[in-house]
N, C-alpha and C positions, 0 to 999 in steps of 0.2 A: 647608452651614451653617458652614463653616470661618470662624473669626474671631469667631463669636458664642458660642463655647463655651470652657470651660476644660479644660485637660488633666486626664485622669483617672488614677487609680492602678490597681494590679493587682487592685483589688476584693477585697483580702484583708488579711492581717495579716502583718507581719514583714519587709517589703521596702520599697524606695523607690518613689516614684511612677513609674508608667509613662507615658511621653509619648504623645500622640496625641489626636485629637479624639473627642468623645463622641456626637455625634448620629447615629451610623451606624444604619441601620435594616434593612431586612428582606430577605427572601429569598422567592423566588417559584417557583411551580411550575406553574401551569396555568391553570385556569379561575378566574373571579372569583366564582363562586357560593359560597354559604355551605357547600356540601357538598364543596368542592374538596379538603378534607383528610380526607374519609372514607376513610382509607387501608386497605389490606388488613390482615387479621389477621397476627399474628406468623408463623404457620405459612405463610400464603399468601405473605407478603412474603419470608420466608427462602427458600422453595422457588423463588420467582420469580427472585430475584437469582442464586441458584446456577446456574440454567440460562439466565440473561440474558434471561428472559421479559419483564421489566419494562423499559420505556424509562427513560432517565435522569430524565425528568420524573416518571414514576410511581414510580421507585425513591426519589427524594428525598421525594415525597409520603408514601411508606410509612414514612419515618423520623420522621414527626410523631406525637407530640411527642418532643422530645429534651431531654437533661439533661447538664450539664457537670460532670465530675469536677474541679472547680476547686481550686487551691492544693494540689495533691498531686504528681503527677509533673512539674508545672510549677513547684513550689516551689523556692526557692533557699536553700541549695544542694541539699537533699535532700528526700525525700518527706514527712517529718514536720516539716520546719523551720518551716512556717507554721501549725502547731497541729492538723493532722489526723492521725489514726492511720493506720497502714499499711492499704492497700486489701485487702479480702478478697472472695472470690467472693460471700459473703452480701450484700455491698453491691449487687452487680448483680442478685442474686435479688430484692432489695427494690425496686430501680428498675423492674425488669420487672413485678413484681407491682403496682406503683403506676400502671401504665398507660403508662410511657414505652417507646418503640419504638427509641430509639437513644441513644447516649451519645457525647459529645465528650470525648476524653481528651487535654487539653493536655500537651505535653511540652517542657520546657526542657532542652536538651542541653549547655549551656555548661559546667557543672561536671562533666560526665561525658564530656568529649571533650578530647583534647589540643589546646592552643591554637596549636600549630604543625603544619606538615605532617608526617605525612599525616592529621592531624586524626582520629585513631582514637577511636571511641566505646568507652567501657569496656564490656567484655563482660558484666559483672555487671549493669550498668544496662540494657543492651539486653535481656538475658534477663528482667529485671523488667518492662520495658515489654511484652515479648512475653507474659509470663505474665498481666499485667493485661488486655491486649487479648484474649487467648484466653478468659479467664473471661467477658468480656462477650459475645464472639461465641458462646460455648457456650450462653448464655442466649437466643440468637435475636435479640440486639440488633444493630443496625447500629452501627458504630464509626467515629469520625473521630479520626485522630491528626495531629499537626502539628509545626511548629517554632514554639515559643511565645515566651517572654520573651527568647529570643535576639534577637528583633527590635530591642529597645532596648538590650540588653547589648553587642552588637558589630556586628550587621548594620547598624544606623543609621550606623555609621562608614564605610559603603561609599563615599561621595563622596571621602574622603581616604585610604582604604585599600582601594581597589577590588579589586585582584587577590587579596589575602589573604581578604577577606570572601567573594568569589565562590568561591574555592577551598574555603573552610571550609564554606560553604553546600552546595556541590556534594558535598562529602565526606559530609555528613550524609545527604543523600538517596540517594547511592549505597549507603551502608550500610543505611539503612532499607529501601530498595527491595529489596535483596538478602535482607534478613531476612524480609520479609513478602510476597515475590512469589508464594508458594503459598497465602497466606491467602485465604479466600473473598472474593468481591466485595461482601460486606456490610461490608468494611473500605474506608474512603475515606481518601485522603491530602489534607491541606490544606497548601498550600505554606508559608505564613507567617502568623502572627497579627499583626494590627494593624501592618502594615509602615509604617515611618517612617524618614526620613533627615535627618541633622543639617545645618543651615545651608545648605539649598538650597531652591529654589522648589518649588511643587507640580508644575509641569511637569517639572522635573528629577527630582523624586522619582518621578513616574510612569514616567520612562524607566528609572530604576534598578529599580523593581519589575518593569517589563516584562522587563528582562534576567534577573532572578532567576526569574520565572515561565517564561520560555522555557527556561532551563536545567533547572529542576525538571521541566517537562513532558518534555523530551527524555530526561533521565536515567531517569525512571520508565518511560516507554514503551519504552525500549531494554533495560530490565532483564529482560524476559521474564516467563513465567508469567502469572498473572492480572493483572499490572501492565500488560499490553498494552492492556487495555480497562477497567481499574479506574477508577471515578469519581474525578476529581481536582478539588479545590476551589481556586478562585483568588479572592483578596480584592481589594477596592478599596483604594486608599491609605488608611491608618489604619483600615480596615474601616468607613469612613464612607460613608453613603448620599447624599452630596451629588451633584448632577447631573453635575458635571465628572468626579468620580471614577468614577461608574457608566458614563458614556459611554466613558471610557478603558478600563474593563474589557470593555465590549461590543466595542470595537475589538480588544482583545487576543484575546478568545475567537474572534472572527471570523478573525483572522490565523492562529491555531493550527489552525483548521478541524478540530476534533475534537469529535464529538458527545457524548463522555463527560466533559464539563466542567460544573462547578457553580459558580455565583457565591455568594460569602459576604460578608455585612456584619454589623454589630452595631448594637444599639439600646438606649440607656439613658435615653431620654426627654429632655424639655426640661431643660437643665442646671440652671437655678435651682430647679426642682422636684425634680430627681433627688438633689440634695445639700442642699436647703433653704438657699439663699442668695439675696440680692437680693429678699427678700420672697416667694420661691416656696413658700409654705406649702401652697397648695391645687392640686389638679389642675384648673386653671381653663381658660378658653377658649384661652389661649395655649398651654398644655401640650397640650391636646387637639388643637389645630390642628397643632402640630408633629408629632404622631403621624400624623394623617390625611394631612398633606402628604407625609410621608416614605413612607408606604405607597403613596400615589398615584404618587410618582416611581418607586418600585421596580416597581410593577405596569406602568406605562407603558414604562419603560426596559428591564426585564428579562423580566417574566412575559409580556408581550404578544409578545415575540420568541421565546417558547418556551424560554427559558433557565431551568433549575431553580435555585432560590435557597434558601439555608440561612442563617437568622439564627444565626450561630455563638454569639452571646451576647445575652441580653436581661435586663432587670431594672431596678433603680434603684441608682444608685451609693451612696446613703446609707441603703438599707433593703433587707432587715432586717439588723440587726447585734446579735446577742444579747449582745455584750460591752459595749455602750454604750446609753444611752437613745436611743430612736427619734428620728431626725432627721425622719422623715416620719410624719405622723399616720396611724394605721392605716386609717381610713375613706378617706382620700385615696389611699393606696396601693392599697386594694382597687378603687377606681374606675379607677385606672391599669391594673391587671392585667386587670380585666374588659374594658376597651376594647381592650387589646392583643390578647387572645385573639380578639375579634371581628374586629379589623382584619386579623389574620393569616389567619383563615379566609376572609374575603371577598377578600383579595388572593391567596389560594392559596399561602401560604408555610409552610415548615417552620421551627420555632423551637426553640432550645436554651436553656433556663433556665440562667443563670450561677449556680452554687451553690458559693461558696468554702468555706462551713461553716455558713451561717446559716439555710438552709432545712432540710436534713436533718442531724440530729445523727448524725455518723458513728460515735459510740460506741454509741448505743442503737438506731440505724437507725429512729428515730421523727422525725416532722416537728416542728420546734420551735414552729411556729404553725399549728395545724390549720385555723384559719379562713382564713388566707392561702393555703395550698396547696389548700384546697377551692375557693376562688375561682378560682385558676389552672386547676385541673383542670376545673371547670365551664365555664370559658371556651373550652375545646377544642371543645365541642359546642353550646353555647347561650349566650344572653344572660341577664343578671340585672338586675333593677331596682336602682337605688341612690337616694340622696337627697343634698341639698346638704350634709348633715353626718351623722355617726353619733352626735352628742351633742346633747342638749338641756340647757342649763344653767339651774338654778333657784337664786335667791339664798337664802342661809341664813336671812335674816329678812325681814320685810315681806310684803306680799301676793303670792301666787302668781298669775301671769297666764298666759294661753294662749301657746303657742309654736308657730311655724310653720316647717316645712321645705319645700323644693321637691323633689318627687319627680322622678326621672329614670327613666321606665319602660323605656327602651331597647328599645322594641318589644314589651314585655310589657303586661299589664293588672294594675293594682293590685287586690288581693283583700281587703285589710283588715289590721288590726293584731292581734297576739297577744302575750300575756304568758305564756310557757310554752305550756301546752295550752289556755289560756283565751283565747277570742276577745273582744277589746274591742268595745264597742258603738258603732256609727256614730251620730253625733248627740249622744250623751252623753259618750263618751270622746274622740272625734275627729271632725273634719269634713274633707271633701275638696272643694275647689273648683278645677276644672281639675287642675293638678299641684301645688296648694298643700295640703299636709297640716298640719292644725292640731290639736295636742293641747290639750284643754280645760283650763281652770284646775282643774276638779273632778278630772279624771283625774290631773293632775300632783300635786295635793294628796295624793291617795291613793297614788300611786306613790312619792313622796318620803318618806312616812311621817314619821319624826321629824327629817328633814332633816339627817342626819349627813353630814359632808363626804365627797365622793366619789360613786361610782355607787350610787344607791339602788335602781334597778330597770332591767331590760332588756326592751324590747319589740321585736317584729319586724314590719317591713312585709313582707308576703308578696305575691308576684306570680304570674302565671299560669304562669311557668316560671323556671328558674334558682334561685338561692339567695335566701333572705330577707335583708333589710337590717336589721341590728341597730341599735337606737337606745338609747344609754345615757343614762338620766335621771340627771343629776348635780347635786348640791348644792355650791355654792361661795360663797366670799367673796373679795373682791379680795385677792390675796397681799400679804404684808407683808415687806419687806426691812429688814435692820438694818445699822448701821455695821460696817465691817470694816477690818482692816489686813493687809497681806501684802507680798509681793515680786513682782518680775517673773517669778519662778518659778511664780506662780499666786496667785489671790485667791479665797478662799472667802467667799461672802456668805451669812450666816444668813438663811434664808427660810422663812416659813410659807406653804406653797402653798394651804392651806385648800380643798382639793378641786379646784383649778384645774390646768391643764397648760400648759407653756410652748410657744409657737409659734415666736417669733423674737425677735431683739434688734436695735435700731437703735443706732448710735453716732455722735455728732456733736460737733465742737468748738463753742465759743461763737460762732464766726463762721459756723456753718452747714455747714462742710465736713465731709466724711466722715472718721471715725476708724477705726483698725484696719488689719489687714493686707489686708483686702478693700476697699480704699479707692475702688473704682469704684462702690460702692453703700453707702448707709448701713446696709443690712440685712446683718449679718455672717453667716458660715456657721455653721450649727448644728454643734456638736462641735468644729469647728476653732477657733472664737473663744470660744464659751460652751457651757455644758451644764448641764442640771438634775441635781441629785442628790436625787431624791425621798426615798429612805430616809434620807439624811443631812440632810434639811431644809436644803438649800443650793443656791445657784447658783454655778457655777464659771466663772471667767474664765481662759483658757488663757495659758501663757507666750507663745505666738506673737502673741496679740492684745495683751497688755500690752507686750511689747517693741516693738510697732509704734507705740505711742502717742508723741506728742511730749512731751518732758520739760517738766514744769511747766505743761502746758496742760490745764485741766479738761475732762473729756469727759462729756457727758450721755448716759446709756444709757436707752433706753426698751424695757422688756420687754413684749412682746405675748403675751397668754395666749389660749387657745382659747375662753374664755367671752366674749371681747371686751374684757376688762379690760386696762388698761395701767398700768404702774408705772414712774416715772422714778427714776434713781439716778445719782449722780455719782462718777466715779473720777478720781484724779490720780496720775500717775507722777512721782516725784522720785528720779532716779538709779535704784537698784534697789528702792526702796520704793514701795509703792502703798497709797493710802488710798481707802476707799469710804464714801460718805455717803448715807444715805437722805434722800429729799426730804420 
């Protein structure tokens, strides 16, 4: 999929964008049945690996599900630099209690290693990494450690600084291998995260990665102790699941002729949906096909050959983020994660949720969005029914009419609608024709009550298995925007949302060409170009968007809302001044 995606960030806060493609996907381990990831218990798995009773395929299967300690030991320059507190053992106790069987602990060594030979790692930092790893191991969790953001900080310069990069990379793994050679085999080493190389072709990049992996493999195997047979993870270029990249990885693993190797890739979904750009507001057929196609490639290229695979990171690049308004609508995100769990199970892959800070609150050790994590956890073992939307919008005034949603049973059977503990009456409150669920005008009149703006009631579509699908009955009027003045440092547009929610924004010049920094599409990127401020009753246009506009050229903005309403607005930049005019 290289060339159709945009480069992604480190999926956290506080550092620059990390280069590399985004559509990397999955990892595989064995059979393609839905029970392929019915892994052993913690006790069985731990005992099995200590005695090497489990095959590499079974060992990786026993790691499902997995979780990433993101933006922590990989943060730049220090553990707390990207907003997370210091790791405690209680964190791993929580992760284990929540049903995770393994953790990936990304480590960025750059700022804790001398930049010149002999490239010594600071003893205090190495001891901290060892402490954190040992806490996780003591909880019976499998652990993966790696060389993380070093990939784009200095390893990417290998084409022009070959000898120094290779020497520094080798020095890291010599020291890490020595430090952990006696650790149990429930610890895995991953050679490098999202490998990438500057200003060279993919073919040349694959050669550089091949050289690094050969060196990594030789160093670890020669270091003795448990490293002689420890499971070692090798990534595709960029950790992307494109066919060319996976074929190259298969060739590399074949050449190394080592049974204790694991393939690793990443998956963040169809890029326009993952960040909400180019109109990618919904988890639509294109986004679904991207996931299905990627898992099929991985299954056919890796799993079918008996290669164990670990999806070292998965999620959505723009969701969740508790520090900003949601780029991705919650119901659409739930559908993504529901299908992801199913696709992973049917392909037989182990998956590691990327969690920089937005899933688990590291301060309270509570999930920030219980509904989201519930969907993720449910997907580990079963399917859940969903629907075309999780909202039904009813106008503030005028006659209330029936509203129809399309059910997506996902192999389940629809059992009815409930409001709390009360079951709604089929025929009176709703009807079902095939997969078309219609809420009657009478039911909506009762559910909306006095039709105050916003969510008036919540009903649940329940199915024969999995989680219910929540439907928020919402009253709205078309939002109203007002005139505004500002600068290229940002424009705040006074906005009466009136119960509605923002989906996306189009930006075009008078001649029909696209405006804004994302000028390959009229639909700009949520948060990067625009953002709603619901508590502040405003829509915000970012400096990046405004500075990308042509001077003196009026731009028509079309704001699309989840109710289906659209509102047009005009902005004009003149020097550093910006004016906004309501249509």
